C-alpha positions in Angstrom: -1.0 42.8 1.6 1.5 41.1 4.2 5.3 41.1 3.4 7.8 37.9 4.3 10.5 39.1 5.4 13.5 36.5 5.5 16.4 37.6 7.6 19.8 38.0 5.6 21.4 35.1 8.0 18.1 33.1 8.8 18.8 29.1 9.5 15.7 28.4 7.4 14.6 29.1 3.7 11.2 29.3 2.6 10.2 27.1 0.6 7.7 27.1 -2.7 4.7 26.9 -1.1 3.4 25.4 -4.5 6.0 22.5 -4.0 5.8 22.0 -0.6 5.2 18.1 0.3 7.1 16.7 2.6 8.8 19.6 4.1 9.5 20.5 7.9 8.9 23.5 8.9 11.3 25.5 10.7 11.1 28.4 13.3 8.2 31.1 12.3 7.7 34.3 14.1 4.7 36.2 13.2 4.5 40.2 13.2 1.4 42.9 13.2 -1.7 43.1 12.5 -4.3 41.5 15.2 -5.5 38.2 16.3 -8.6 36.4 17.8 -8.5 35.5 21.3 -10.6 32.6 22.0 -11.3 33.6 25.6 -11.9 37.0 25.3 -13.7 36.9 21.7 -11.8 40.0 21.2 -9.2 40.8 18.4 -6.2 41.3 20.2 -2.6 43.6 18.8 0.2 40.8 17.8 2.8 42.1 19.4 4.3 38.8 18.0 3.7 34.7 17.7 6.5 32.5 17.7 5.9 29.1 16.3 8.5 26.4 17.0 8.3 22.2 16.5 4.8 22.7 15.2 3.5 24.4 18.1 2.8 28.0 19.1 5.4 28.6 21.6 5.8 31.8 22.4 2.6 34.6 21.8 3.1 38.6 22.9 6.8 38.5 23.0 9.0 40.5 20.4 12.3 38.7 20.0 16.0 40.6 20.1 17.0 41.8 17.1 19.7 39.4 17.3 16.9 36.2 17.8 14.8 37.3 15.5 17.4 36.1 12.7 16.8 33.1 13.7 13.5 32.8 12.6 11.3 33.2 9.4 9.1 36.5 9.7 5.8 37.1 8.4 5.1 40.6 8.6 1.5 41.8 8.6 -0.2 45.1 7.9 -2.8 46.9 10.2 -5.5 45.2 8.5 -5.0 41.6 8.9 -5.8 39.5 11.5 -5.2 36.3 13.0 -8.2 33.7 13.2 -7.8 30.6 14.9 -7.8 27.2 12.2 -11.2 26.4 11.9 -12.5 22.7 12.7 -15.1 21.7 10.7 -17.0 18.7 12.5 -19.4 17.5 9.2 -16.7 18.1 6.7 -17.7 15.8 4.0 -15.8 15.0 1.2 -18.2 13.3 -1.4 -19.0 14.7 -4.6 -21.6 14.1 -7.2 -20.9 16.5 -9.9 -21.5 13.8 -13.1 -25.6 14.1 -13.6 -28.3 12.3 -11.9 -28.2 9.7 -14.9 -25.2 8.1 -13.6 -26.5 8.5 -9.9 -22.7 7.9 -8.7 -20.9 9.4 -5.4 -17.3 9.7 -4.8 -15.6 10.3 -1.5 -13.1 12.2 -3.0 -10.1 13.7 -0.9 -7.2 15.0 -2.8 -8.3 17.9 -4.2 -11.3 18.7 -1.6 -8.2 18.7 0.8 -6.6 21.2 -0.8 -10.2 23.2 -1.1 -10.7 22.8 2.9 -7.0 24.2 3.6 -7.4 27.2 1.0 -10.2 27.9 2.9 -8.4 28.4 6.6 -10.3 24.9 7.2 -7.1 23.2 9.6 -9.2 20.0 11.2 -11.8 18.3 9.0 -14.1 15.5 10.5 -16.1 13.6 7.5 -18.8 12.4 9.7 -19.2 8.8 8.3 -18.2 7.9 5.1 -19.1 5.4 2.2 -15.7 4.5 2.0 -13.6 4.5 5.0 -10.4 2.6 4.0 -10.3 5.4 1.8 -10.8 7.9 4.4 -8.0 6.5 6.3 -5.6 6.2 3.3 -6.2 9.9 2.9 -5.3 10.7 6.6 -2.4 9.2 6.4 -1.0 10.6 3.1 -2.1 14.0 4.7 0.0 13.3 8.5 3.1 11.7 5.4 3.1 15.0 4.3 2.5 13.5 0.7 -0.7 15.3 0.2 -1.5 18.6 1.5 -4.7 19.1 3.3 -6.6 19.7 6.7 -5.5 17.5 9.8 -8.5 14.8 9.0 -10.1 13.1 12.4 -11.4 9.8 10.7 -15.2 9.1 10.9 -15.0 5.7 9.8 -18.5 4.1 8.5 -21.8 5.0 9.2 -23.3 2.9 12.7 -27.2 2.8 11.2 -29.2 2.4 7.9 -27.4 4.7 6.4 -24.5 2.3 5.8 -25.3 0.4 2.4 -24.6 -2.9 3.9 -26.0 -2.1 7.4 -27.8 -5.6 9.3 -29.2 -5.5 13.0 -26.2 -5.9 14.6 -26.0 -7.3 18.1 -24.2 -5.8 20.9 -21.1 -7.9 20.5 -20.7 -7.2 16.8 -21.0 -4.0 17.1 -18.0 -3.6 19.7 -16.1 -5.8 17.6 -16.9 -3.2 14.5 -15.9 -0.6 17.0 -12.8 -1.9 18.3 -11.8 -2.7 14.7 -11.9 0.5 13.2 -10.0 2.3 16.3 -7.5 -0.3 15.6 -7.6 1.4 12.0 -6.9 5.0 13.3 -10.8 6.2 13.3 -10.9 9.2 15.7 -14.9 9.7 16.3 -17.9 8.0 15.2 -21.4 8.9 13.7 -24.9 7.2 13.7 -27.1 7.7 11.0 -30.3 5.5 11.1 -29.3 3.6 14.2 -32.1 2.3 16.4 -31.9 3.1 20.5 -29.9 -0.2 21.0 -27.2 0.8 18.4 -26.8 4.6 19.9 -26.4 2.7 22.9 -23.6 0.1 22.5 -21.7 2.7 20.2 -21.3 5.2 22.7 -20.3 2.5 25.2 -17.6 1.3 23.4 -16.4 4.4 21.3 -16.5 5.7 25.3 -14.1 2.8 26.3 -11.8 4.1 23.6 -12.0 8.1 24.8 -13.5 8.4 21.6 -16.4 10.9 20.6 -19.5 9.7 18.6 -22.1 12.1 16.8 -25.8 11.2 15.4 -28.0 12.1 12.9 -31.4 11.4 14.8 -34.8 11.0 14.0 -38.1 11.2 16.2 -38.0 7.8 16.9 -40.6 6.8 14.5 -39.6 3.6 12.6 -37.0 2.6 14.4 -35.0 6.2 14.9 -33.6 7.4 17.7 -34.6 10.8 19.4 -32.1 13.1 20.7 -33.5 12.7 24.1 -32.8 8.9 23.9 -29.3 9.4 22.4 -28.6 11.8 25.4 -29.9 9.4 27.8 -27.4 7.3 26.4 -24.7 9.4 26.4 -24.2 10.7 22.7 -21.9 13.4 22.7 -23.2 15.8 19.7 -26.2 15.9 17.7 -26.7 17.1 13.8 -29.1 19.4 12.3 -31.9 19.6 14.7 -32.0 19.6 18.1 -35.1 17.3 18.3 -36.2 15.9 21.5 -39.9 16.5 23.3 -40.5 19.2 20.2 -40.9 16.1 18.0 -43.8 13.3 17.6 -42.4 9.9 17.7 -45.0 9.0 15.4 -44.2 11.4 12.6 -41.1 11.5 10.8 -38.7 14.5 12.4 -38.3 17.1 9.7 -42.1 18.3 9.3 -42.7 18.9 12.6 -39.2 20.7 13.3 -40.1 22.9 10.7 -42.9 24.4 12.2 -40.9 24.3 15.7 -41.9 27.2 18.7 -39.1 28.6 20.2 -41.0 29.9 22.3 -42.6 26.5 23.4 -42.0 24.4 26.9 -41.0 21.3 25.0 -38.8 23.7 22.9 -37.4 25.1 26.3 -37.4 21.6 27.8 -35.1 20.1 24.9 -32.6 22.7 25.0 -32.3 22.9 29.1 -31.9 18.6 28.4 -29.0 19.9 25.6 -27.3 22.4 28.5 -27.8 20.1 31.7 -26.0 16.9 29.9 -23.2 19.2 28.5 -24.3 17.7 24.5 -22.7 19.5 21.6 -25.1 20.5 18.3 -23.3 20.5 15.4 -26.4 23.5 13.4 -25.2 22.8 9.5 -28.0 25.3 9.0 -26.7 25.5 5.5 -27.1 22.0 4.6 -30.3 22.2 3.3 -29.8 25.5 0.8 -28.1 23.1 -1.6 -31.2 21.4 -2.2 -33.1 24.0 -2.5 -33.8 27.5 -4.3 -32.7 29.4 -1.5 -29.1 31.0 -2.1 -29.1 33.6 0.4 -25.0 34.3 1.3 -24.1 31.9 -1.6 -22.2 33.8 -4.1 -18.9 33.0 -5.5 -15.9 34.6 -4.4 -14.0 32.4 -6.1 -14.2 30.7 -9.5 -16.1 27.4 -7.8 -16.9 25.9 -11.1 -13.1 26.5 -12.2 -12.1 23.8 -10.2 -13.7 21.1 -12.4 -12.9 19.7 -15.3 -14.2 21.1 -18.5 -16.1 17.5 -19.2 -18.1 18.1 -15.6 -18.6 22.0 -16.4 -20.2 20.7 -19.8 -22.8 18.4 -17.7 -23.3 21.4 -15.5 -24.5 23.3 -18.4 -27.1 21.0 -19.7 -28.4 20.1 -15.5 -31.8 22.7 -14.9 -31.9 24.7 -12.0 -32.6 23.2 -8.9 -36.0 23.4 -8.2 -37.3 24.7 -5.3 -37.8 22.2 -2.2 -40.6 23.4 0.2 -39.1 20.6 3.0 -35.7 21.6 2.9 -36.8 25.3 2.6 -38.5 25.3 5.8 -35.8 23.4 7.3 -33.0 26.0 6.4 -36.1 28.6 8.1 -36.2 26.4 11.2 -32.8 26.1 11.7 -31.9 29.5 11.8 -33.9 30.1 14.3 -34.0 26.9 16.8 -30.2 27.7 16.5 -30.4 31.1 17.6 -32.9 30.6 20.3 -30.3 28.1 21.7 -27.7 30.6 21.4 -29.8 32.7 23.6 -30.5 30.0 25.8 -27.2 29.8 27.0 -25.8 26.9 24.2 -23.1 29.3 22.7 -20.1 27.5 23.8 -22.1 24.1 23.0 -23.1 24.9 18.9 -19.9 23.5 16.5 -20.0 24.6 12.8 -20.2 21.8 10.3 -20.2 22.5 6.7 -22.5 19.2 5.8 -22.2 20.2 1.9 -21.4 17.3 -0.3 -20.1 18.5 -4.1 -23.1 18.7 -7.0 -20.6 20.6 -9.1 -22.4 24.1 -8.2 -20.2 24.5 -4.6 -17.4 23.2 -3.2 -17.5 22.0 0.3 -14.3 23.8 1.3 -15.7 26.8 0.7 -18.6 26.3 2.7 -17.1 27.1 6.2 -17.7 30.2 5.8 -20.8 30.1 3.9 -21.9 28.6 7.4 -20.4 31.4 9.6 -22.2 34.1 7.8 -25.4 32.1 8.1 -25.4 32.3 11.7 -24.9 35.8 11.6 -27.3 36.3 9.4 -29.7 34.5 12.0 -28.6 37.0 14.4 -25.5 35.2 16.6 -22.6 37.8 17.3 -19.6 37.9 15.0 -17.4 36.7 17.9 -19.1 33.7 18.7 -19.5 32.4 15.6 -15.6 32.5 15.2 -15.5 31.2 18.5 -18.0 28.3 17.2 -16.0 28.3 13.9 -12.8 26.9 16.1 -12.3 26.3 20.1 -16.3 24.8 20.1 -15.0 22.4 17.5 -11.7 21.2 19.2 -13.9 20.5 22.4 -16.7 18.4 21.1 -14.2 16.2 19.3 -12.4 15.8 22.6 -8.9 17.9 21.2 -9.9 21.3 22.9 -6.7 21.2 24.7 -4.8 20.7 21.4 -6.4 22.5 18.8 -9.2 25.8 18.8 -7.5 28.7 19.7 -4.4 31.2 19.7 -2.6 29.7 22.7 0.8 28.7 24.2 0.9 24.6 23.7 -1.7 24.3 21.3 -0.9 23.0 17.4 -0.1 25.7 15.3 -3.3 26.3 13.2 -4.4 30.0 12.1 -5.7 31.5 8.9 -4.5 35.4 8.0 -7.3 37.5 6.5 -7.8 40.6 5.6 -10.4 42.6 7.2 -11.5 42.7 10.9 -14.3 39.8 11.0 -16.0 41.1 14.0 -17.0 43.8 11.4 -17.9 41.9 8.6 -18.0 38.1 8.8 -17.6 37.6 5.2 -13.8 39.1 5.7 -12.9 35.4 6.7 -13.2 34.8 2.3 -10.4 36.9 1.9 -7.9 34.5 3.0 -3.8 35.5 2.7 -2.6 32.6 4.0 -2.5 29.9 6.2 -0.3 27.6 8.4 -1.3 24.2 9.7 0.8 22.6 12.3 3.3 25.7 11.5 3.3 24.9 8.2 2.8 28.1 5.8 0.7 27.9 3.2 -0.3 30.2 0.0 -3.6 29.6 -0.4 -3.8 31.1 -4.4 -0.9 28.7 -5.0 -2.7 26.1 -3.6 -6.2 26.6 -5.5 -3.9 27.1 -8.6 -3.6 23.2 -8.2 -6.9 22.2 -8.0 -7.9 24.4 -11.1 -9.8 22.2 -13.5 -8.7 18.7 -11.6 -12.2 17.8 -10.4 -13.6 14.9 -12.0 -12.9 12.7 -15.5 -11.9 14.5 -18.4 -14.5 12.5 -20.5 -17.0 10.5 -20.4 -15.5 7.5 -21.0 -13.1 8.4 -17.9 -16.1 8.3 -15.6 -15.6 4.5 -14.6 -11.3 4.8 -13.9 -12.2 8.0 -12.2 -14.7 5.5 -9.2 -12.3 3.1 -8.9 -10.5 5.9 -7.0 -12.1 4.1 -3.9 -11.1 0.9 -4.6 -7.3 2.4 -5.2 -7.6 3.6 -1.6 -8.6 0.7 -0.1 -5.7 -1.2 -1.9 -3.4 1.7 -0.7 -4.8 0.9 2.6 -4.2 -2.8 2.9 -0.4 -2.7 1.3 0.1 -0.5 4.2 -0.9 -3.2 6.6 -3.4 -1.2 8.3 
């Protein structure tokens, strides 16, 4: 276990990690262990990482004995490894843990944010939300230090039929909506259920603002947009399946994709289209597993159910086990083999990590990044490539590659420390010892204690109050004049 060594004449004190609310981080020096170099995809002996002003200031230089007194010093053991903060480009905060009879969902940010950070996720893009004002309010609360969580890159509302109040908007109306959400602080967009014209106009206007667009796409059937059409329109990232030439325009996407032949001409042609246009692919391999009986890699290493209130846990005991779903079972298997084929074809730099895990009371989305990394390795992608996928690739896909994604001088000081080498066993990423975001150090165990037993209403009579949360957050947003 690492040791925190604070020099007797240190200029900055170490705050209680459980009460870090609005603390300003001072200079920090990390000694020992090894860190993952994204460029070489190797572990490097850590001679020293100096963090100043929330950024990596120097790497590899050991301060003199006299200067060391100016820093908070963190000493790591030989079996501890420093990894770049995880960038989850499909990080849902949505939860439905009240039983199907209520049929209610909520985007819950306060506790979900803590759980993401506990797991080393330092940047999160929600990829479309039902309550965008709440998302923006949560972003500001975290950025101001009033809440603790990952750096939220706000995604705003869905563009397409996934938005409950969606209409067939004109080009001018889509432009106006994009401009509006950008003015409120949205950092990127997602189309889901958008037709080709919607995708085209959304991409054009988002790019006008220097922002990226992701897409949950289809085959072209019933007003959906095929990936090839979206790529031609300039889309930046495609979610879930590559689609493309493999799909049939008169059939739904998933039943066809489930039988994808990765040796076929159409599949290879699709992959090449992504490579030629430098389009990112967010694999979200684990997303179907939450709706199936498949639980490969879905063991618990923390008491996730214990994070919910006793009332929510009582509901879960009354639920039946998840029934099998042939479509989702097949989709999971197709995602595994097609993602590996995409990697083998030269797409390694274009694959990103997205958890896409709305919470139904059994698993918390914040733990999903480690399950996704594990699944990628089970699919045959090397551990070193997976660590890069989870960090630098995601940062690049969000257009933040020069700011995030690696332990490199000048970048934001985002990292997490694990015990055990993940290049030998990827599940070692689960054993998080500490987390740093923008130079601020957090104890994951103390953060998790703040969540225990807190998620959800305390009783059935409190369900309605719990679901007033979105309206409250919208009020907070409007009160702030945003």
